[in-house]
C-alpha positions as CSV (number, residue, x, y, z in Angstrom):
1,X,95.3,108.0,89.9
2,X,97.9,107.7,87.0
3,X,97.7,107.5,83.1
4,X,99.6,105.9,80.7
5,X,99.3,105.5,77.0
6,X,102.1,103.0,76.4
7,X,101.7,102.6,72.8
8,X,99.0,102.4,69.9
9,X,97.1,99.7,67.6
10,X,95.6,99.4,63.8
11,X,92.0,98.6,64.4
12,X,88.8,98.0,61.8
13,X,89.6,97.2,58.3
14,X,89.1,100.2,54.8
15,X,89.5,102.4,57.0
16,X,91.9,101.5,59.8
17,X,91.6,103.8,63.0
18,X,94.0,104.1,65.8
19,X,93.3,103.3,68.9
20,X,95.2,103.8,72.1
21,X,95.8,101.5,74.7
22,X,95.1,103.0,78.2
23,X,96.9,102.2,82.1
24,X,95.5,103.5,84.8
25,X,97.6,103.0,88.1
26,X,100.2,100.4,85.9
27,X,97.6,98.4,84.8
28,X,95.8,98.0,82.0
29,X,92.4,99.5,81.4
30,X,90.7,100.4,78.1
31,X,91.1,100.9,74.7
32,X,90.0,104.5,72.6
33,X,90.0,106.1,69.9
34,X,90.8,109.8,70.1
35,X,87.3,111.3,68.9
36,X,85.7,109.1,72.2
37,X,89.2,111.2,74.1
38,X,87.8,113.9,72.9
39,X,84.1,113.5,73.7
40,X,85.6,113.3,77.9
41,X,87.4,116.2,77.0
42,X,84.3,118.4,75.9
43,X,82.4,116.8,78.6
44,X,84.8,117.8,81.4
45,X,84.7,121.1,80.4
46,X,80.9,121.5,80.3
47,X,80.6,119.9,83.6
48,X,83.5,121.3,85.5
49,X,82.4,124.9,85.3
50,X,85.4,126.9,87.0
51,X,87.7,124.1,87.0
52,X,90.7,124.8,84.3
53,X,91.3,121.8,82.1
54,X,94.7,121.2,80.5
55,X,95.5,121.5,76.6
56,X,94.0,119.1,74.5
57,X,95.8,117.9,71.3
58,X,93.6,119.5,68.2
59,X,91.8,117.7,65.3
60,X,93.5,117.3,61.9
61,X,91.8,117.1,58.6
62,X,94.2,114.9,56.5
63,X,95.7,111.9,57.6
64,X,98.4,111.8,60.4
65,X,102.0,110.7,59.3
66,X,103.6,107.8,61.8
67,X,105.7,111.0,63.3
68,X,102.5,112.8,63.9
69,X,100.5,110.0,65.2
70,X,103.6,109.3,68.1
71,X,103.0,112.9,68.1
72,X,99.5,112.7,69.5
73,X,100.4,109.8,72.0
74,X,102.6,111.6,73.5
75,X,100.1,115.0,73.8
76,X,96.7,112.6,74.8
77,X,99.6,111.0,77.4
78,X,100.1,114.5,78.9
79,X,96.5,115.6,78.8
80,X,95.8,112.6,80.7
81,X,98.6,112.8,83.3
82,X,97.5,116.3,84.0
83,X,93.0,115.8,84.3
84,X,94.3,112.5,86.8
85,X,97.1,115.2,89.1
86,X,93.7,118.0,89.8
87,X,91.4,116.2,92.5
88,X,88.8,118.4,90.8
89,X,88.7,116.7,88.0
90,X,90.1,113.0,89.0
91,X,87.3,113.1,91.4
92,X,84.2,113.9,89.3
93,X,81.7,111.7,88.6
94,X,81.7,112.3,85.1
95,X,85.2,110.9,84.8
96,X,84.3,107.8,86.5
97,X,81.6,107.2,84.5
98,X,83.6,107.3,81.2
99,X,86.4,105.5,82.8
100,X,84.2,102.9,83.8
101,X,82.3,102.6,80.5
102,X,85.1,102.6,79.0
103,X,86.8,99.4,80.6
104,X,83.4,97.2,79.7
105,X,83.3,98.6,75.9
106,X,86.5,97.3,75.7
107,X,85.6,93.8,77.6
108,X,82.6,93.6,74.8
109,X,84.8,94.6,72.0
110,X,87.7,91.9,73.0
111,X,84.7,89.0,73.5
112,X,85.9,89.0,77.7
113,X,81.5,89.8,78.3
114,X,79.0,89.2,76.3
115,X,76.4,92.0,77.2
116,X,76.3,95.2,79.2
117,X,73.7,93.6,81.1
118,X,75.5,90.1,82.2
119,X,75.1,89.4,85.6
120,X,77.4,86.8,87.5
121,X,78.1,85.3,91.1
122,X,81.2,86.4,92.1
123,X,82.9,84.8,95.1
124,X,84.4,87.3,97.3
125,X,86.3,86.6,100.5
126,X,85.4,87.9,103.7
127,X,86.9,87.5,107.7
128,X,83.6,85.8,109.3
129,X,86.1,83.6,111.3
130,X,90.1,83.6,110.8
131,X,89.8,81.3,108.1
132,X,88.0,83.2,105.7
133,X,84.9,82.1,104.1
134,X,83.8,82.3,101.0
135,X,79.9,84.2,99.9
136,X,78.3,84.3,96.4
137,X,77.3,87.8,95.5
138,X,75.9,88.7,92.0
139,X,77.3,91.0,90.2
140,X,76.3,92.7,86.4
141,X,79.4,94.2,84.7
142,X,78.1,97.7,85.3
143,X,78.7,97.5,89.1
144,X,81.8,99.8,90.4
145,X,83.5,99.0,93.4
146,X,81.4,100.6,95.7
147,X,78.1,99.1,94.2
148,X,79.5,95.4,94.9
149,X,80.7,96.1,98.9
150,X,77.4,97.4,99.9
151,X,75.8,94.3,98.2
152,X,78.4,91.8,100.3
153,X,77.8,94.2,103.4
154,X,74.2,93.4,103.2
155,X,74.7,90.4,102.3
156,X,76.5,90.2,105.9
157,X,74.0,92.5,107.6
158,X,76.9,95.1,107.5
159,X,75.2,98.3,109.0
160,X,74.8,100.7,106.2
161,X,76.4,103.3,107.9
162,X,79.8,101.1,109.1
163,X,80.0,100.0,105.0
164,X,82.4,103.1,104.7
165,X,85.2,101.5,106.9
166,X,86.0,98.1,104.3
167,X,87.3,98.1,100.5
168,X,87.4,95.2,97.8
169,X,91.1,93.9,97.6
170,X,92.3,91.5,94.2
171,X,94.4,89.6,96.1
172,X,96.3,85.9,95.6
173,X,96.6,83.2,97.6
174,X,100.1,80.6,96.9
175,X,98.7,77.0,96.9
176,X,98.7,74.6,100.0
177,X,99.8,78.7,101.8
178,X,98.4,81.1,105.0
179,X,100.1,83.6,102.3
180,X,98.7,86.7,101.0
181,X,99.9,88.8,97.9
182,X,97.8,91.8,98.3
183,X,97.4,92.5,94.8
184,X,95.4,96.2,94.3
185,X,92.7,98.0,95.7
186,X,89.8,98.0,93.7
187,X,88.3,101.4,92.8
188,X,84.6,103.1,91.8
189,X,86.6,103.9,88.1
190,X,86.2,99.8,87.2
191,X,84.0,97.1,87.2
192,X,85.4,94.7,89.8
193,X,83.8,92.0,87.3
194,X,86.0,93.0,84.6
195,X,89.1,94.2,86.7
196,X,88.7,90.2,88.3
197,X,88.4,88.6,84.7
198,X,91.8,90.6,83.4
199,X,93.8,89.3,86.2
200,X,93.1,86.1,86.9
201,X,93.9,83.9,89.2
202,X,93.1,86.5,91.5
203,X,90.2,86.6,94.6
204,X,88.4,89.2,96.5
205,X,88.7,90.0,99.7
206,X,86.7,92.6,102.0
207,X,89.2,94.3,104.7
208,X,88.9,97.5,106.6
209,X,89.7,100.5,104.8
210,X,91.1,102.3,107.9
211,X,95.3,103.5,109.0
212,X,94.1,105.1,112.0
213,X,93.4,102.6,114.7
214,X,91.6,104.6,116.7
215,X,89.1,104.2,114.6
216,X,88.2,100.0,115.7
217,X,85.9,101.9,117.9
218,X,83.6,102.5,115.0
219,X,83.8,98.6,115.1
220,X,83.1,97.4,118.0
221,X,79.7,98.6,119.1
222,X,78.5,96.3,116.4
223,X,78.4,92.2,116.7
224,X,78.7,91.7,112.5
225,X,81.3,94.3,112.3
226,X,83.2,93.5,115.7
227,X,83.8,90.0,114.3
228,X,84.8,91.0,110.8
229,X,87.7,93.0,112.3
230,X,88.4,90.4,114.9
231,X,89.0,87.9,112.5
232,X,91.1,89.8,110.0
233,X,93.8,90.4,113.2
234,X,93.4,86.7,114.9
235,X,94.5,86.1,110.4
236,X,96.9,88.8,110.2
237,X,98.6,87.5,113.4
238,X,98.5,83.9,112.5
239,X,100.3,84.6,109.3
240,X,102.8,87.0,111.0
241,X,101.7,90.7,109.1
242,X,101.2,91.1,113.4
243,X,104.4,90.3,115.2
244,X,104.5,89.9,118.4
245,X,107.1,90.7,120.9
246,X,107.7,88.4,123.8
247,X,106.1,84.6,124.4
248,X,103.8,86.0,126.6
249,X,101.9,88.2,124.8
250,X,101.8,85.2,122.3
251,X,100.4,83.2,125.2
252,X,98.0,85.6,126.5
253,X,97.1,85.8,122.7
254,X,96.0,82.6,122.1
255,X,94.3,82.2,125.4
256,X,91.9,85.2,124.9
257,X,91.4,83.7,121.4
258,X,90.3,80.4,122.6
259,X,87.7,81.4,125.0
260,X,86.2,83.8,121.8
261,X,86.9,87.0,123.9
262,X,87.0,88.8,121.1
263,X,86.7,92.6,122.4
264,X,90.1,91.6,125.2
265,X,91.7,90.5,122.2
266,X,91.9,93.5,119.9
267,X,92.8,95.7,123.0
268,X,95.9,93.4,123.7
269,X,96.6,93.4,120.3
270,X,96.4,96.6,119.7
271,X,99.1,97.6,121.5
272,X,101.5,96.0,119.5
273,X,103.8,97.7,117.7
274,X,102.7,96.2,114.1
275,X,99.1,95.8,114.2
276,X,97.0,97.2,111.3
277,X,99.6,97.0,109.3
278,X,99.8,95.9,105.5
279,X,102.9,93.5,104.3
280,X,103.9,93.5,101.6
281,X,106.2,91.2,99.1
282,X,110.2,90.9,99.5
283,X,111.6,93.7,97.2
284,X,114.5,94.9,95.8
285,X,115.3,98.6,97.6
286,X,118.5,100.6,98.1
287,X,118.9,101.1,101.6
288,X,121.1,100.7,103.3
289,X,123.2,99.3,100.5
290,X,121.8,99.0,96.6
291,X,120.3,95.8,96.2
292,X,119.2,95.0,99.6
293,X,116.3,92.3,99.8
294,X,113.6,93.7,102.2
295,X,109.8,92.8,103.4
296,X,107.9,96.0,103.8
297,X,105.2,96.7,105.9
298,X,103.2,99.9,105.8
299,X,100.7,101.4,108.9
300,X,100.9,102.9,111.8
301,X,102.3,106.1,110.0
302,X,105.4,104.5,109.4
303,X,106.8,102.4,106.4
304,X,109.3,99.7,107.2
305,X,112.2,97.5,105.9
306,X,112.8,94.7,107.4
307,X,116.5,93.4,106.3
308,X,119.0,90.6,107.1
309,X,122.1,91.9,107.9
310,X,124.4,88.6,108.2
311,X,122.6,86.2,111.3
312,X,120.3,88.7,112.4
313,X,117.2,90.9,110.8
314,X,116.5,94.5,111.5
315,X,114.1,96.6,110.7
316,X,114.1,100.2,109.9
317,X,111.4,102.8,110.5
318,X,110.6,105.4,107.6
319,X,107.8,108.2,109.0
320,X,104.9,109.4,106.7
321,X,105.4,112.7,108.4
322,X,109.5,112.8,107.3
323,X,108.5,111.7,103.4
324,X,108.5,115.2,102.1
325,X,107.6,113.6,98.5
326,X,107.2,110.3,96.8
327,X,106.9,108.8,93.0
328,X,106.2,106.2,91.0
329,X,107.8,105.0,87.9
330,X,106.3,102.4,85.2
331,X,108.5,101.0,83.1
332,X,106.0,98.7,80.3
333,X,107.5,96.8,77.7
334,X,106.4,97.8,74.7
335,X,106.0,94.4,73.2
336,X,104.1,93.3,75.7
337,X,101.6,96.2,76.8
338,X,98.4,94.4,77.5
339,X,100.2,92.3,79.9
340,X,101.2,94.0,83.2
341,X,103.9,96.5,83.9
342,X,107.8,94.5,84.3
343,X,108.5,97.4,85.9
344,X,106.8,99.7,88.7
345,X,109.4,101.3,91.5
346,X,108.5,103.8,94.4
347,X,110.8,106.2,95.8
348,X,110.2,108.8,98.2
349,X,112.4,111.5,99.2
350,X,113.3,111.1,103.3
351,X,114.5,113.7,105.6
352,X,117.2,112.2,107.4
353,X,118.2,115.1,109.5
354,X,117.6,118.9,109.4
355,X,117.8,119.5,105.5
356,X,119.3,116.6,105.1
357,X,117.3,114.7,102.4
358,X,117.6,111.4,100.5
359,X,115.6,109.4,97.9
360,X,115.0,105.7,99.0
361,X,113.9,103.5,95.7
362,X,112.1,100.0,96.3
363,X,111.4,98.2,93.3
364,X,107.9,96.2,93.3
365,X,105.0,95.4,91.1
366,X,103.1,96.1,94.3
367,X,104.8,99.6,94.2
368,X,101.3,101.2,93.5
369,X,99.5,99.6,95.9
370,X,101.8,101.5,98.1
371,X,101.7,104.9,97.3
372,X,98.0,104.2,97.8
373,X,98.8,103.4,101.1
374,X,101.2,106.6,102.0
375,X,98.2,108.8,100.7
376,X,95.5,107.4,102.5
377,X,98.5,107.8,105.8
378,X,98.2,111.1,104.7
379,X,94.8,112.3,103.9
380,X,94.1,110.5,107.7
381,X,96.8,112.6,109.3
382,X,95.0,115.3,107.7
383,X,91.8,114.6,109.1
384,X,92.7,114.1,112.2
385,X,94.5,117.3,112.6
386,X,91.5,119.4,112.1
387,X,92.6,120.1,108.4
388,X,90.0,119.7,105.7
389,X,89.2,116.3,104.1
390,X,89.7,115.7,100.1
391,X,85.8,114.9,99.0
392,X,84.8,111.4,98.5
393,X,86.3,107.5,99.5
394,X,88.4,106.5,96.7
395,X,92.2,107.1,97.8
396,X,93.5,105.7,95.1
397,X,92.5,108.6,93.0
398,X,95.2,111.5,94.5
399,X,96.8,113.8,92.6
400,X,99.7,113.2,89.8
401,X,101.5,114.8,87.7
402,X,103.9,112.6,84.6
403,X,106.2,112.6,82.4
404,X,106.0,111.5,78.9
405,X,106.9,108.2,78.6
406,X,110.1,108.4,77.0
407,X,113.3,107.7,78.1
408,X,114.8,110.6,77.8
409,X,112.2,112.2,79.8
410,X,112.1,109.6,82.5
411,X,116.2,110.5,82.6
412,X,115.7,114.3,82.8
413,X,113.5,114.3,85.6
414,X,115.8,111.5,87.6
415,X,118.6,114.3,87.7
416,X,116.1,116.3,89.5
417,X,115.9,113.9,91.8
418,X,119.6,113.4,92.2
419,X,120.7,116.8,92.4
420,X,118.1,117.9,95.1
421,X,119.6,115.3,97.2
422,X,123.5,116.2,96.1
423,X,123.7,119.4,97.6
424,X,123.0,117.2,101.7
425,X,125.6,116.1,103.9
426,X,125.9,112.8,103.8
427,X,122.7,110.9,105.0
428,X,122.8,109.5,108.6
429,X,121.4,105.6,109.1
430,X,117.0,106.3,110.6
431,X,115.8,104.7,113.3
432,X,117.0,100.7,113.3
433,X,115.8,98.3,115.4
434,X,116.3,94.7,115.8
435,X,113.6,92.2,115.4
436,X,114.1,88.9,117.1
437,X,112.1,86.6,114.4
438,X,114.3,85.0,111.4
439,X,112.6,85.6,108.0
440,X,115.4,86.6,106.2
441,X,115.0,87.3,102.4
442,X,116.0,84.6,100.2
443,X,115.3,85.2,96.6
444,X,116.2,88.2,94.5
445,X,113.2,89.1,92.4
446,X,113.6,88.9,88.8
447,X,113.2,92.8,86.5
448,X,112.8,92.5,82.8
449,X,113.7,94.1,80.4
450,X,111.7,97.3,79.4
451,X,111.2,99.4,76.7
452,X,109.3,102.6,77.3
453,X,108.8,104.3,80.7
454,X,106.1,106.4,82.2
455,X,106.2,108.0,85.6
456,X,104.0,109.5,88.2
457,X,105.2,111.7,90.1
458,X,104.3,113.1,94.3
459,X,106.8,116.3,95.1
460,X,106.4,119.1,97.4
461,X,108.5,121.8,95.8
462,X,109.1,126.1,95.7
463,X,109.1,125.4,91.7
464,X,106.1,124.9,89.6
465,X,104.1,124.1,92.4
466,X,101.2,123.9,89.7
467,X,103.0,120.8,88.4
468,X,103.5,119.1,91.6
469,X,101.9,117.6,94.4
470,X,102.3,118.2,98.4
471,X,102.7,115.9,100.9
472,X,101.2,118.4,102.9
473,X,101.8,116.3,106.4
474,X,105.0,117.0,105.8
475,X,104.4,121.0,105.9
476,X,103.9,120.4,109.6
477,X,107.8,119.2,110.9
478,X,108.8,120.8,112.9
479,X,112.3,121.2,114.7
480,X,111.0,118.9,117.8
481,X,110.2,115.9,115.0
482,X,113.7,116.1,114.1
């Protein structure tokens, strides 16, 4: 869970007070006063016994100067970032409830909702057929993502024990197009109703939430779950998220679909290398060279870049078990902090060869969701390897450590990243597979001018382990894996 406080605002009248704009995972979540954050700190101290809390900025008796206000903003930001990096605190019910209530109170104060008891019908897209359909679900502004998910699955008559294999995404669909733009996965610290209001035009979509395709077996034994999985897969094949490797496979899949043989269809499509992958929008990357445009997909324990080189399309695959660390950098425009961040960047430190690391960067507004996907794959790898799994199903609430929202702090941490790679020899090229599809990127992403910076880091470094989070799957790599 990544927190940032890019700016403040003066509210109230005679006297006024300072309010802090709280951003979570790159999006504005709520507005809070100092005393509310102080109350949160005391609540965590009472209920999370045995868990050390980060230092909280002290109260002051006299009015604060502008310099002191900025120092407090920075200290509160560092406090929240430290809370977010500790799984025991980030996943606590007290923090979840506090953040959800803060979002609701902010929506009430800003007139986005009229009552905390308000209920409205909410449309959710579900794959009951490959084209998907919309169902209406009664949604309270106080419901979180899990509560709404259970309501949707209940209406679909999906067994309760299978609900955990699904989740809700916010998506956008371009007009007159089958394309699908993933915005974010909904989490339990937010109200789906309020979050959707803030990011319109946007739809709610029910999808599977696991990465290990062997878990399909849990769903295929139930008629409702099998139909949801089958219809979602057919839709993914149609929009080319699942790449058909040969014309023969394409004809065979089409024949099975026409005959309605869902189980046989799933058995065949599961053998394709791009099955169960999420497709992201075109983004700007620095591999194999700077300012390269690439289509990005994540799945099957890999992050893949599809790039055009002349008239050919190539796919480069980066295995998640060879990512030593990754970080997400968020760039805010302070003049428009209530809108989406102007720039998001995912950077991962990749093991090119023995003792050879290289940072690969991706500039994309979906960078935060990419980070969530990487962490979810790591969690599943650890579970499959027999290691103790993290409690809870909220995959986005991963431990993070973050730099302060100032240009200087971002520059200093970037220096650490570059120096960690400078001692290595010239990097070699990861495995590249030629693709026959002619899907060359055509447009260059537009990056707006930024004013202040905030970054979230995922690292596995010997120094300062308390402030950095390990990719535990990376630790299991042996020489044979290289």
